[in-house]
PDB file of N, CA, C, O and CB in Angstrom:
ATOM      1  N   UNK A   1     114.391  89.494  93.441  1.00  0.00           N
ATOM      2  CA  UNK A   1     113.705  89.525  94.711  1.00  0.00           C
ATOM      3  C   UNK A   1     112.305  88.959  94.520  1.00  0.00           C
ATOM      4  O   UNK A   1     111.633  89.273  93.537  1.00  0.00           O
ATOM      5  CB  UNK A   1     113.657  90.961  95.284  1.00  0.00           C
ATOM      6  N   UNK A   2     111.872  88.140  95.442  1.00  0.00           N
ATOM      7  CA  UNK A   2     110.536  87.563  95.382  1.00  0.00           C
ATOM      8  C   UNK A   2     109.509  88.584  95.846  1.00  0.00           C
ATOM      9  O   UNK A   2     109.789  89.434  96.691  1.00  0.00           O
ATOM     10  CB  UNK A   2     110.453  86.285  96.237  1.00  0.00           C
ATOM     11  N   UNK A   3     108.330  88.482  95.283  1.00  0.00           N
ATOM     12  CA  UNK A   3     107.234  89.343  95.680  1.00  0.00           C
ATOM     13  C   UNK A   3     106.144  88.478  96.292  1.00  0.00           C
ATOM     14  O   UNK A   3     105.751  87.455  95.731  1.00  0.00           O
ATOM     15  CB  UNK A   3     106.693  90.162  94.476  1.00  0.00           C
ATOM     16  N   UNK A   4     105.668  88.904  97.444  1.00  0.00           N
ATOM     17  CA  UNK A   4     104.611  88.177  98.128  1.00  0.00           C
ATOM     18  C   UNK A   4     103.426  89.113  98.334  1.00  0.00           C
ATOM     19  O   UNK A   4     103.602  90.304  98.590  1.00  0.00           O
ATOM     20  CB  UNK A   4     105.110  87.603  99.485  1.00  0.00           C
ATOM     21  N   UNK A   5     102.256  88.580  98.222  1.00  0.00           N
ATOM     22  CA  UNK A   5     101.049  89.367  98.444  1.00  0.00           C
ATOM     23  C   UNK A   5     100.341  88.787  99.657  1.00  0.00           C
ATOM     24  O   UNK A   5      99.989  87.608  99.691  1.00  0.00           O
ATOM     25  CB  UNK A   5     100.115  89.365  97.183  1.00  0.00           C
ATOM     26  N   UNK A   6     100.144  89.635 100.641  1.00  0.00           N
ATOM     27  CA  UNK A   6      99.446  89.226 101.853  1.00  0.00           C
ATOM     28  C   UNK A   6      98.080  89.895 101.874  1.00  0.00           C
ATOM     29  O   UNK A   6      97.962  91.098 101.640  1.00  0.00           O
ATOM     30  CB  UNK A   6     100.266  89.590 103.128  1.00  0.00           C
ATOM     31  N   UNK A   7      97.082  89.130 102.147  1.00  0.00           N
ATOM     32  CA  UNK A   7      95.739  89.684 102.299  1.00  0.00           C
ATOM     33  C   UNK A   7      95.476  89.835 103.791  1.00  0.00           C
ATOM     34  O   UNK A   7      95.018  88.906 104.457  1.00  0.00           O
ATOM     35  CB  UNK A   7      94.650  88.771 101.613  1.00  0.00           C
ATOM     36  N   UNK A   8      95.777  91.028 104.301  1.00  0.00           N
ATOM     37  CA  UNK A   8      95.645  91.278 105.731  1.00  0.00           C
ATOM     38  C   UNK A   8      94.457  92.182 106.005  1.00  0.00           C
ATOM     39  O   UNK A   8      94.128  93.072 105.221  1.00  0.00           O
ATOM     40  CB  UNK A   8      96.925  91.900 106.292  1.00  0.00           C
ATOM     41  N   UNK A   9      93.833  91.930 107.125  1.00  0.00           N
ATOM     42  CA  UNK A   9      92.784  92.842 107.575  1.00  0.00           C
ATOM     43  C   UNK A   9      93.462  94.104 108.101  1.00  0.00           C
ATOM     44  O   UNK A   9      94.679  94.134 108.287  1.00  0.00           O
ATOM     45  CB  UNK A   9      91.874  92.178 108.678  1.00  0.00           C
ATOM     46  N   UNK A  10      92.672  95.132 108.336  1.00  0.00           N
ATOM     47  CA  UNK A  10      93.231  96.372 108.870  1.00  0.00           C
ATOM     48  C   UNK A  10      93.898  96.135 110.226  1.00  0.00           C
ATOM     49  O   UNK A  10      94.961  96.693 110.497  1.00  0.00           O
ATOM     50  CB  UNK A  10      92.134  97.440 108.998  1.00  0.00           C
ATOM     51  N   UNK A  11      93.290  95.322 111.070  1.00  0.00           N
ATOM     52  CA  UNK A  11      93.888  95.072 112.387  1.00  0.00           C
ATOM     53  C   UNK A  11      95.176  94.266 112.272  1.00  0.00           C
ATOM     54  O   UNK A  11      96.125  94.503 113.019  1.00  0.00           O
ATOM     55  CB  UNK A  11      92.896  94.336 113.291  1.00  0.00           C
ATOM     56  N   UNK A  12      95.216  93.317 111.342  1.00  0.00           N
ATOM     57  CA  UNK A  12      96.444  92.555 111.123  1.00  0.00           C
ATOM     58  C   UNK A  12      97.542  93.454 110.561  1.00  0.00           C
ATOM     59  O   UNK A  12      98.705  93.339 110.947  1.00  0.00           O
ATOM     60  CB  UNK A  12      96.184  91.373 110.172  1.00  0.00           C
ATOM     61  N   UNK A  13      97.171  94.340 109.656  1.00  0.00           N
ATOM     62  CA  UNK A  13      98.146  95.277 109.106  1.00  0.00           C
ATOM     63  C   UNK A  13      98.678  96.201 110.193  1.00  0.00           C
ATOM     64  O   UNK A  13      99.879  96.466 110.252  1.00  0.00           O
ATOM     65  CB  UNK A  13      97.523  96.099 107.971  1.00  0.00           C
ATOM     66  N   UNK A  14      97.798  96.687 111.047  1.00  0.00           N
ATOM     67  CA  UNK A  14      98.235  97.546 112.152  1.00  0.00           C
ATOM     68  C   UNK A  14      99.188  96.807 113.090  1.00  0.00           C
ATOM     69  O   UNK A  14     100.180  97.373 113.551  1.00  0.00           O
ATOM     70  CB  UNK A  14      97.022  98.058 112.939  1.00  0.00           C
ATOM     71  N   UNK A  15      98.879  95.538 113.369  1.00  0.00           N
ATOM     72  CA  UNK A  15      99.747  94.737 114.236  1.00  0.00           C
ATOM     73  C   UNK A  15     101.110  94.518 113.573  1.00  0.00           C
ATOM     74  O   UNK A  15     102.143  94.589 114.238  1.00  0.00           O
ATOM     75  CB  UNK A  15      99.084  93.378 114.561  1.00  0.00           C
ATOM     76  N   UNK A  16     101.113  94.254 112.267  1.00  0.00           N
ATOM     77  CA  UNK A  16     102.368  94.069 111.542  1.00  0.00           C
ATOM     78  C   UNK A  16     103.194  95.349 111.566  1.00  0.00           C
ATOM     79  O   UNK A  16     104.399  95.312 111.816  1.00  0.00           O
ATOM     80  CB  UNK A  16     102.096  93.639 110.092  1.00  0.00           C
ATOM     81  N   UNK A  17     102.548  96.471 111.308  1.00  0.00           N
ATOM     82  CA  UNK A  17     103.267  97.747 111.306  1.00  0.00           C
ATOM     83  C   UNK A  17     103.833  98.058 112.692  1.00  0.00           C
ATOM     84  O   UNK A  17     104.956  98.551 112.804  1.00  0.00           O
ATOM     85  CB  UNK A  17     102.339  98.885 110.847  1.00  0.00           C
ATOM     86  N   UNK A  18     103.071  97.776 113.739  1.00  0.00           N
ATOM     87  CA  UNK A  18     103.551  98.020 115.101  1.00  0.00           C
ATOM     88  C   UNK A  18     104.768  97.149 115.408  1.00  0.00           C
ATOM     89  O   UNK A  18     105.747  97.626 115.982  1.00  0.00           O
ATOM     90  CB  UNK A  18     102.431  97.749 116.125  1.00  0.00           C
ATOM     91  N   UNK A  19     104.705  95.881 115.029  1.00  0.00           N
ATOM     92  CA  UNK A  19     105.833  94.969 115.268  1.00  0.00           C
ATOM     93  C   UNK A  19     107.069  95.420 114.497  1.00  0.00           C
ATOM     94  O   UNK A  19     108.186  95.355 115.009  1.00  0.00           O
ATOM     95  CB  UNK A  19     105.459  93.528 114.867  1.00  0.00           C
ATOM     96  N   UNK A  20     106.862  95.875 113.271  1.00  0.00           N
ATOM     97  CA  UNK A  20     108.001  96.319 112.465  1.00  0.00           C
ATOM     98  C   UNK A  20     108.601  97.601 113.034  1.00  0.00           C
ATOM     99  O   UNK A  20     109.821  97.767 113.028  1.00  0.00           O
ATOM    100  CB  UNK A  20     107.574  96.537 111.005  1.00  0.00           C
ATOM    101  N   UNK A  21     107.761  98.503 113.521  1.00  0.00           N
ATOM    102  CA  UNK A  21     108.278  99.730 114.126  1.00  0.00           C
ATOM    103  C   UNK A  21     109.079  99.425 115.389  1.00  0.00           C
ATOM    104  O   UNK A  21     110.099 100.066 115.643  1.00  0.00           O
ATOM    105  CB  UNK A  21     107.127 100.690 114.450  1.00  0.00           C
ATOM    106  N   UNK A  22     108.632  98.461 116.178  1.00  0.00           N
ATOM    107  CA  UNK A  22     109.380  98.045 117.365  1.00  0.00           C
ATOM    108  C   UNK A  22     110.717  97.443 116.953  1.00  0.00           C
ATOM    109  O   UNK A  22     111.746  97.733 117.564  1.00  0.00           O
ATOM    110  CB  UNK A  22     108.566  97.030 118.202  1.00  0.00           C
ATOM    111  N   UNK A  23     110.705  96.611 115.926  1.00  0.00           N
ATOM    112  CA  UNK A  23     111.938  95.984 115.437  1.00  0.00           C
ATOM    113  C   UNK A  23     112.917  97.038 114.938  1.00  0.00           C
ATOM    114  O   UNK A  23     114.109  96.965 115.238  1.00  0.00           O
ATOM    115  CB  UNK A  23     111.625  94.979 114.315  1.00  0.00           C
ATOM    116  N   UNK A  24     112.429  98.015 114.179  1.00  0.00           N
ATOM    117  CA  UNK A  24     113.289  99.089 113.682  1.00  0.00           C
ATOM    118  C   UNK A  24     113.872  99.878 114.847  1.00  0.00           C
ATOM    119  O   UNK A  24     115.050 100.236 114.826  1.00  0.00           O
ATOM    120  CB  UNK A  24     112.505 100.025 112.740  1.00  0.00           C
ATOM    121  N   UNK A  25     113.060 100.149 115.857  1.00  0.00           N
ATOM    122  CA  UNK A  25     113.542 100.865 117.041  1.00  0.00           C
ATOM    123  C   UNK A  25     114.637 100.069 117.755  1.00  0.00           C
ATOM    124  O   UNK A  25     115.643 100.630 118.189  1.00  0.00           O
ATOM    125  CB  UNK A  25     112.375 101.146 118.009  1.00  0.00           C
ATOM    126  N   UNK A  26     114.427  98.762 117.870  1.00  0.00           N
ATOM    127  CA  UNK A  26     115.446  97.915 118.502  1.00  0.00           C
ATOM    128  C   UNK A  26     116.732  97.891 117.679  1.00  0.00           C
ATOM    129  O   UNK A  26     117.827  97.922 118.240  1.00  0.00           O
ATOM    130  CB  UNK A  26     114.915  96.485 118.687  1.00  0.00           C
ATOM    131  N   UNK A  27     116.607  97.836 116.362  1.00  0.00           N
ATOM    132  CA  UNK A  27     117.794  97.867 115.509  1.00  0.00           C
ATOM    133  C   UNK A  27     118.543  99.183 115.669  1.00  0.00           C
ATOM    134  O   UNK A  27     119.774  99.201 115.654  1.00  0.00           O
ATOM    135  CB  UNK A  27     117.407  97.656 114.041  1.00  0.00           C
ATOM    136  N   UNK A  28     117.809 100.288 115.823  1.00  0.00           N
ATOM    137  CA  UNK A  28     118.450 101.584 116.079  1.00  0.00           C
ATOM    138  C   UNK A  28     119.249 101.541 117.379  1.00  0.00           C
ATOM    139  O   UNK A  28     120.358 102.071 117.446  1.00  0.00           O
ATOM    140  CB  UNK A  28     117.394 102.710 116.140  1.00  0.00           C
ATOM    141  N   UNK A  29     118.690 100.917 118.405  1.00  0.00           N
ATOM    142  CA  UNK A  29     119.393 100.804 119.695  1.00  0.00           C
ATOM    143  C   UNK A  29     120.663  99.963 119.553  1.00  0.00           C
ATOM    144  O   UNK A  29     121.713 100.315 120.091  1.00  0.00           O
ATOM    145  CB  UNK A  29     118.465 100.182 120.764  1.00  0.00           C
ATOM    146  N   UNK A  30     120.559  98.852 118.827  1.00  0.00           N
ATOM    147  CA  UNK A  30     121.736  98.003 118.617  1.00  0.00           C
ATOM    148  C   UNK A  30     122.801  98.746 117.821  1.00  0.00           C
ATOM    149  O   UNK A  30     123.994  98.619 118.093  1.00  0.00           O
ATOM    150  CB  UNK A  30     121.343  96.702 117.893  1.00  0.00           C
ATOM    151  N   UNK A  31     122.365  99.515 116.844  1.00  0.00           N
ATOM    152  CA  UNK A  31     123.295 100.300 116.029  1.00  0.00           C
ATOM    153  C   UNK A  31     124.051 101.294 116.916  1.00  0.00           C
ATOM    154  O   UNK A  31     125.272 101.418 116.821  1.00  0.00           O
ATOM    155  CB  UNK A  31     122.537 101.048 114.895  1.00  0.00           C
ATOM    156  N   UNK A  32     123.316 101.996 117.773  1.00  0.00           N
ATOM    157  CA  UNK A  32     123.945 102.959 118.682  1.00  0.00           C
ATOM    158  C   UNK A  32     124.915 102.270 119.644  1.00  0.00           C
ATOM    159  O   UNK A  32     126.002 102.782 119.913  1.00  0.00           O
ATOM    160  CB  UNK A  32     122.873 103.716 119.475  1.00  0.00           C
ATOM    161  N   UNK A  33     124.512 101.106 120.157  1.00  0.00           N
ATOM    162  CA  UNK A  33     125.359 100.364 121.087  1.00  0.00           C
ATOM    163  C   UNK A  33     126.668  99.945 120.404  1.00  0.00           C
ATOM    164  O   UNK A  33     127.744 100.063 120.991  1.00  0.00           O
ATOM    165  CB  UNK A  33     124.609  99.123 121.625  1.00  0.00           C
ATOM    166  N   UNK A  34     126.570  99.463 119.180  1.00  0.00           N
ATOM    167  CA  UNK A  34     127.774  99.046 118.463  1.00  0.00           C
ATOM    168  C   UNK A  34     128.660 100.237 118.127  1.00  0.00           C
ATOM    169  O   UNK A  34     129.885 100.131 118.179  1.00  0.00           O
ATOM    170  CB  UNK A  34     127.400  98.299 117.185  1.00  0.00           C
ATOM    171  N   UNK A  35     128.059 101.360 117.785  1.00  0.00           N
ATOM    172  CA  UNK A  35     128.847 102.565 117.531  1.00  0.00           C
ATOM    173  C   UNK A  35     129.640 102.970 118.768  1.00  0.00           C
ATOM    174  O   UNK A  35     130.795 103.383 118.665  1.00  0.00           O
ATOM    175  CB  UNK A  35     127.937 103.716 117.089  1.00  0.00           C
ATOM    176  N   UNK A  36     129.015 102.851 119.940  1.00  0.00           N
ATOM    177  CA  UNK A  36     129.725 103.151 121.188  1.00  0.00           C
ATOM    178  C   UNK A  36     130.885 102.187 121.393  1.00  0.00           C
ATOM    179  O   UNK A  36     131.966 102.590 121.823  1.00  0.00           O
ATOM    180  CB  UNK A  36     128.763 103.085 122.388  1.00  0.00           C
ATOM    181  N   UNK A  37     130.659 100.912 121.085  1.00  0.00           N
ATOM    182  CA  UNK A  37     131.723  99.916 121.222  1.00  0.00           C
ATOM    183  C   UNK A  37     132.910 100.236 120.313  1.00  0.00           C
ATOM    184  O   UNK A  37     134.063 100.007 120.679  1.00  0.00           O
ATOM    185  CB  UNK A  37     131.183  98.519 120.902  1.00  0.00           C
ATOM    186  N   UNK A  38     132.612 100.772 119.118  1.00  0.00           N
ATOM    187  CA  UNK A  38     133.690 101.091 118.173  1.00  0.00           C
ATOM    188  C   UNK A  38     134.576 102.217 118.691  1.00  0.00           C
ATOM    189  O   UNK A  38     135.715 102.367 118.249  1.00  0.00           O
ATOM    190  CB  UNK A  38     133.106 101.478 116.813  1.00  0.00           C
ATOM    191  N   UNK A  39     134.058 103.012 119.630  1.00  0.00           N
ATOM    192  CA  UNK A  39     134.841 104.100 120.215  1.00  0.00           C
ATOM    193  C   UNK A  39     135.739 103.633 121.348  1.00  0.00           C
ATOM    194  O   UNK A  39     136.487 104.429 121.916  1.00  0.00           O
ATOM    195  CB  UNK A  39     133.923 105.180 120.718  1.00  0.00           C
ATOM    196  N   UNK A  40     135.672 102.354 121.679  1.00  0.00           N
ATOM    197  CA  UNK A  40     136.517 101.809 122.741  1.00  0.00           C
ATOM    198  C   UNK A  40     137.733 101.126 122.126  1.00  0.00           C
ATOM    199  O   UNK A  40     137.853 101.023 120.905  1.00  0.00           O
ATOM    200  CB  UNK A  40     135.721 100.812 123.627  1.00  0.00           C
ATOM    201  N   UNK A  41     138.615 100.671 122.975  1.00  0.00           N
ATOM    202  CA  UNK A  41     139.817  99.977 122.511  1.00  0.00           C
ATOM    203  C   UNK A  41     139.444  98.540 122.145  1.00  0.00           C
ATOM    204  O   UNK A  41     139.058  97.750 123.006  1.00  0.00           O
ATOM    205  CB  UNK A  41     140.942 100.001 123.603  1.00  0.00           C
ATOM    206  N   UNK A  42     139.563  98.215 120.861  1.00  0.00           N
ATOM    207  CA  UNK A  42     139.212  96.880 120.377  1.00  0.00           C
ATOM    208  C   UNK A  42     140.358  96.298 119.559  1.00  0.00           C
ATOM    209  O   UNK A  42     141.173  97.024 118.990  1.00  0.00           O
ATOM    210  CB  UNK A  42     137.921  96.926 119.533  1.00  0.00           C
ATOM    211  N   UNK A  43     140.396  94.988 119.517  1.00  0.00           N
ATOM    212  CA  UNK A  43     141.355  94.339 118.621  1.00  0.00           C
ATOM    213  C   UNK A  43     140.898  94.592 117.181  1.00  0.00           C
ATOM    214  O   UNK A  43     139.715  94.841 116.945  1.00  0.00           O
ATOM    215  CB  UNK A  43     141.470  92.791 118.922  1.00  0.00           C
ATOM    216  N   UNK A  44     141.806  94.533 116.238  1.00  0.00           N
ATOM    217  CA  UNK A  44     141.397  94.725 114.833  1.00  0.00           C
ATOM    218  C   UNK A  44     140.321  93.728 114.390  1.00  0.00           C
ATOM    219  O   UNK A  44     139.424  94.072 113.620  1.00  0.00           O
ATOM    220  CB  UNK A  44     142.611  94.599 113.917  1.00  0.00           C
ATOM    221  N   UNK A  45     140.422  92.501 114.880  1.00  0.00           N
ATOM    222  CA  UNK A  45     139.444  91.487 114.510  1.00  0.00           C
ATOM    223  C   UNK A  45     138.057  91.828 115.046  1.00  0.00           C
ATOM    224  O   UNK A  45     137.061  91.706 114.332  1.00  0.00           O
ATOM    225  CB  UNK A  45     139.882  90.122 115.024  1.00  0.00           C
ATOM    226  N   UNK A  46     137.997  92.255 116.308  1.00  0.00           N
ATOM    227  CA  UNK A  46     136.715  92.614 116.920  1.00  0.00           C
ATOM    228  C   UNK A  46     136.140  93.867 116.273  1.00  0.00           C
ATOM    229  O   UNK A  46     134.929  93.971 116.079  1.00  0.00           O
ATOM    230  CB  UNK A  46     136.880  92.828 118.432  1.00  0.00           C
ATOM    231  N   UNK A  47     137.006  94.811 115.943  1.00  0.00           N
ATOM    232  CA  UNK A  47     136.562  96.027 115.271  1.00  0.00           C
ATOM    233  C   UNK A  47     135.920  95.672 113.918  1.00  0.00           C
ATOM    234  O   UNK A  47     134.857  96.189 113.576  1.00  0.00           O
ATOM    235  CB  UNK A  47     137.755  97.009 115.075  1.00  0.00           C
ATOM    236  N   UNK A  48     136.565  94.804 113.169  1.00  0.00           N
ATOM    237  CA  UNK A  48     136.032  94.381 111.871  1.00  0.00           C
ATOM    238  C   UNK A  48     134.709  93.631 112.041  1.00  0.00           C
ATOM    239  O   UNK A  48     133.786  93.794 111.243  1.00  0.00           O
ATOM    240  CB  UNK A  48     137.055  93.493 111.135  1.00  0.00           C
ATOM    241  N   UNK A  49     134.628  92.814 113.083  1.00  0.00           N
ATOM    242  CA  UNK A  49     133.401  92.068 113.352  1.00  0.00           C
ATOM    243  C   UNK A  49     132.250  93.034 113.661  1.00  0.00           C
ATOM    244  O   UNK A  49     131.142  92.860 113.152  1.00  0.00           O
ATOM    245  CB  UNK A  49     133.612  91.083 114.530  1.00  0.00           C
ATOM    246  N   UNK A  50     132.506  94.043 114.485  1.00  0.00           N
ATOM    247  CA  UNK A  50     131.468  95.024 114.826  1.00  0.00           C
ATOM    248  C   UNK A  50     131.058  95.833 113.595  1.00  0.00           C
ATOM    249  O   UNK A  50     129.883  96.167 113.438  1.00  0.00           O
ATOM    250  CB  UNK A  50     131.964  95.971 115.941  1.00  0.00           C
ATOM    251  N   UNK A  51     132.010  96.148 112.725  1.00  0.00           N
ATOM    252  CA  UNK A  51     131.654  96.845 111.487  1.00  0.00           C
ATOM    253  C   UNK A  51     130.728  95.984 110.620  1.00  0.00           C
ATOM    254  O   UNK A  51     129.797  96.492 109.997  1.00  0.00           O
ATOM    255  CB  UNK A  51     132.925  97.218 110.697  1.00  0.00           C
ATOM    256  N   UNK A  52     130.992  94.697 110.590  1.00  0.00           N
ATOM    257  CA  UNK A  52     130.117  93.780 109.863  1.00  0.00           C
ATOM    258  C   UNK A  52     128.719  93.753 110.452  1.00  0.00           C
ATOM    259  O   UNK A  52     127.726  93.737 109.725  1.00  0.00           O
ATOM    260  CB  UNK A  52     130.702  92.382 109.866  1.00  0.00           C
ATOM    261  N   UNK A  53     128.651  93.747 111.787  1.00  0.00           N
ATOM    262  CA  UNK A  53     127.340  93.794 112.448  1.00  0.00           C
ATOM    263  C   UNK A  53     126.601  95.083 112.091  1.00  0.00           C
ATOM    264  O   UNK A  53     125.397  95.062 111.836  1.00  0.00           O
ATOM    265  CB  UNK A  53     127.502  93.681 113.980  1.00  0.00           C
ATOM    266  N   UNK A  54     127.329  96.209 112.074  1.00  0.00           N
ATOM    267  CA  UNK A  54     126.709  97.480 111.725  1.00  0.00           C
ATOM    268  C   UNK A  54     126.162  97.447 110.300  1.00  0.00           C
ATOM    269  O   UNK A  54     125.069  97.948 110.038  1.00  0.00           O
ATOM    270  CB  UNK A  54     127.715  98.624 111.878  1.00  0.00           C
ATOM    271  N   UNK A  55     126.920  96.859 109.389  1.00  0.00           N
ATOM    272  CA  UNK A  55     126.440  96.725 108.007  1.00  0.00           C
ATOM    273  C   UNK A  55     125.152  95.907 107.954  1.00  0.00           C
ATOM    274  O   UNK A  55     124.206  96.267 107.254  1.00  0.00           O
ATOM    275  CB  UNK A  55     127.517  96.068 107.122  1.00  0.00           C
ATOM    276  N   UNK A  56     125.126  94.807 108.698  1.00  0.00           N
ATOM    277  CA  UNK A  56     123.934  93.956 108.720  1.00  0.00           C
ATOM    278  C   UNK A  56     122.734  94.700 109.295  1.00  0.00           C
ATOM    279  O   UNK A  56     121.625  94.602 108.770  1.00  0.00           O
ATOM    280  CB  UNK A  56     124.199  92.688 109.533  1.00  0.00           C
ATOM    281  N   UNK A  57     122.960  95.437 110.365  1.00  0.00           N
ATOM    282  CA  UNK A  57     121.878  96.190 110.987  1.00  0.00           C
ATOM    283  C   UNK A  57     121.350  97.254 110.029  1.00  0.00           C
ATOM    284  O   UNK A  57     120.139  97.430 109.899  1.00  0.00           O
ATOM    285  CB  UNK A  57     122.355  96.838 112.297  1.00  0.00           C
ATOM    286  N   UNK A  58     122.248  97.955 109.366  1.00  0.00           N
ATOM    287  CA  UNK A  58     121.821  98.979 108.407  1.00  0.00           C
ATOM    288  C   UNK A  58     121.011  98.363 107.271  1.00  0.00           C
ATOM    289  O   UNK A  58     119.995  98.918 106.853  1.00  0.00           O
ATOM    290  CB  UNK A  58     123.040  99.724 107.840  1.00  0.00           C
ATOM    291  N   UNK A  59     121.456  97.231 106.781  1.00  0.00           N
ATOM    292  CA  UNK A  59     120.731  96.542 105.711  1.00  0.00           C
ATOM    293  C   UNK A  59     119.352  96.100 106.184  1.00  0.00           C
ATOM    294  O   UNK A  59     118.353  96.282 105.487  1.00  0.00           O
ATOM    295  CB  UNK A  59     121.531  95.330 105.215  1.00  0.00           C
ATOM    296  N   UNK A  60     119.312  95.514 107.381  1.00  0.00           N
ATOM    297  CA  UNK A  60     118.040  95.032 107.915  1.00  0.00           C
ATOM    298  C   UNK A  60     117.062  96.176 108.156  1.00  0.00           C
ATOM    299  O   UNK A  60     115.872  96.048 107.872  1.00  0.00           O
ATOM    300  CB  UNK A  60     118.271  94.264 109.212  1.00  0.00           C
ATOM    301  N   UNK A  61     117.563  97.301 108.683  1.00  0.00           N
ATOM    302  CA  UNK A  61     116.695  98.462 108.895  1.00  0.00           C
ATOM    303  C   UNK A  61     116.133  98.961 107.569  1.00  0.00           C
ATOM    304  O   UNK A  61     114.946  99.276 107.482  1.00  0.00           O
ATOM    305  CB  UNK A  61     117.465  99.593 109.605  1.00  0.00           C
ATOM    306  N   UNK A  62     116.957  99.036 106.554  1.00  0.00           N
ATOM    307  CA  UNK A  62     116.500  99.495 105.237  1.00  0.00           C
ATOM    308  C   UNK A  62     115.444  98.544 104.674  1.00  0.00           C
ATOM    309  O   UNK A  62     114.442  98.985 104.110  1.00  0.00           O
ATOM    310  CB  UNK A  62     117.693  99.610 104.257  1.00  0.00           C
ATOM    311  N   UNK A  63     115.668  97.255 104.827  1.00  0.00           N
ATOM    312  CA  UNK A  63     114.686  96.272 104.353  1.00  0.00           C
ATOM    313  C   UNK A  63     113.366  96.397 105.101  1.00  0.00           C
ATOM    314  O   UNK A  63     112.295  96.353 104.496  1.00  0.00           O
ATOM    315  CB  UNK A  63     115.237  94.853 104.505  1.00  0.00           C
ATOM    316  N   UNK A  64     113.444  96.552 106.406  1.00  0.00           N
ATOM    317  CA  UNK A  64     112.226  96.690 107.215  1.00  0.00           C
ATOM    318  C   UNK A  64     111.468  97.957 106.843  1.00  0.00           C
ATOM    319  O   UNK A  64     110.242  97.939 106.745  1.00  0.00           O
ATOM    320  CB  UNK A  64     112.571  96.704 108.715  1.00  0.00           C
ATOM    321  N   UNK A  65     112.180  99.045 106.637  1.00  0.00           N
ATOM    322  CA  UNK A  65     111.512 100.296 106.252  1.00  0.00           C
ATOM    323  C   UNK A  65     110.866 100.165 104.879  1.00  0.00           C
ATOM    324  O   UNK A  65     109.780 100.696 104.648  1.00  0.00           O
ATOM    325  CB  UNK A  65     112.513 101.467 106.252  1.00  0.00           C
ATOM    326  N   UNK A  66     111.523  99.468 103.980  1.00  0.00           N
ATOM    327  CA  UNK A  66     110.959  99.251 102.645  1.00  0.00           C
ATOM    328  C   UNK A  66     109.675  98.428 102.735  1.00  0.00           C
ATOM    329  O   UNK A  66     108.670  98.766 102.109  1.00  0.00           O
ATOM    330  CB  UNK A  66     111.985  98.545 101.729  1.00  0.00           C
ATOM    331  N   UNK A  67     109.711  97.365 103.503  1.00  0.00           N
ATOM    332  CA  UNK A  67     108.526  96.513 103.675  1.00  0.00           C
ATOM    333  C   UNK A  67     107.405  97.307 104.339  1.00  0.00           C
ATOM    334  O   UNK A  67     106.246  97.208 103.936  1.00  0.00           O
ATOM    335  CB  UNK A  67     108.868  95.255 104.519  1.00  0.00           C
ATOM    336  N   UNK A  68     107.749  98.088 105.349  1.00  0.00           N
ATOM    337  CA  UNK A  68     106.759  98.890 106.054  1.00  0.00           C
ATOM    338  C   UNK A  68     106.110  99.900 105.102  1.00  0.00           C
ATOM    339  O   UNK A  68     104.896 100.098 105.124  1.00  0.00           O
ATOM    340  CB  UNK A  68     107.408  99.615 107.248  1.00  0.00           C
ATOM    341  N   UNK A  69     106.924 100.523 104.280  1.00  0.00           N
ATOM    342  CA  UNK A  69     106.399 101.480 103.303  1.00  0.00           C
ATOM    343  C   UNK A  69     105.449 100.802 102.322  1.00  0.00           C
ATOM    344  O   UNK A  69     104.389 101.340 102.003  1.00  0.00           O
ATOM    345  CB  UNK A  69     107.547 102.149 102.542  1.00  0.00           C
ATOM    346  N   UNK A  70     105.830  99.628 101.848  1.00  0.00           N
ATOM    347  CA  UNK A  70     104.973  98.897 100.911  1.00  0.00           C
ATOM    348  C   UNK A  70     103.686  98.433 101.579  1.00  0.00           C
ATOM    349  O   UNK A  70     102.627  98.436 100.950  1.00  0.00           O
ATOM    350  CB  UNK A  70     105.720  97.697 100.334  1.00  0.00           C
ATOM    351  N   UNK A  71     103.764  98.036 102.842  1.00  0.00           N
ATOM    352  CA  UNK A  71     102.573  97.617 103.572  1.00  0.00           C
ATOM    353  C   UNK A  71     101.614  98.783 103.734  1.00  0.00           C
ATOM    354  O   UNK A  71     100.401  98.619 103.607  1.00  0.00           O
ATOM    355  CB  UNK A  71     102.951  97.044 104.941  1.00  0.00           C
ATOM    356  N   UNK A  72     102.154  99.950 104.013  1.00  0.00           N
ATOM    357  CA  UNK A  72     101.308 101.133 104.176  1.00  0.00           C
ATOM    358  C   UNK A  72     100.650 101.506 102.846  1.00  0.00           C
ATOM    359  O   UNK A  72      99.475 101.871 102.817  1.00  0.00           O
ATOM    360  CB  UNK A  72     102.135 102.322 104.719  1.00  0.00           C
ATOM    361  N   UNK A  73     101.396 101.418 101.756  1.00  0.00           N
ATOM    362  CA  UNK A  73     100.851 101.766 100.443  1.00  0.00           C
ATOM    363  C   UNK A  73      99.797 100.774  99.960  1.00  0.00           C
ATOM    364  O   UNK A  73      98.892 101.134  99.207  1.00  0.00           O
ATOM    365  CB  UNK A  73     101.969 101.846  99.429  1.00  0.00           C
ATOM    366  N   UNK A  74      99.920  99.535 100.395  1.00  0.00           N
ATOM    367  CA  UNK A  74      99.009  98.501  99.909  1.00  0.00           C
ATOM    368  C   UNK A  74      97.585  98.683 100.409  1.00  0.00           C
ATOM    369  O   UNK A  74      96.652  98.139  99.819  1.00  0.00           O
ATOM    370  CB  UNK A  74      99.510  97.148 100.318  1.00  0.00           C
ATOM    371  N   UNK A  75      97.404  99.432 101.476  1.00  0.00           N
ATOM    372  CA  UNK A  75      96.063  99.614 102.024  1.00  0.00           C
ATOM    373  C   UNK A  75      95.535 101.028 101.808  1.00  0.00           C
ATOM    374  O   UNK A  75      94.514 101.401 102.384  1.00  0.00           O
ATOM    375  CB  UNK A  75      96.060  99.290 103.502  1.00  0.00           C
ATOM    376  N   UNK A  76      96.216 101.811 100.989  1.00  0.00           N
ATOM    377  CA  UNK A  76      95.728 103.171 100.729  1.00  0.00           C
ATOM    378  C   UNK A  76      94.782 103.182  99.565  1.00  0.00           C
ATOM    379  O   UNK A  76      94.269 104.239  99.196  1.00  0.00           O
ATOM    380  CB  UNK A  76      96.884 104.124 100.464  1.00  0.00           C
TER     381      UNK A  76
END
């Protein structure tokens, strides 16, 4: 994994954290929406596709939370 160092001001860091929190919240909404879809009658292909989307969303949320945690630690 590549490591990047950003020299952000406090206001830039706050803006980044706010944007990431909004993104994580949106990913949570998409995750919930897809879970609801999985409870409906779907073809096996569509069911597998939605499971793949859920995996991607879970991965992306974990990555965003990791980045957010590192951003918070970098200014402490």
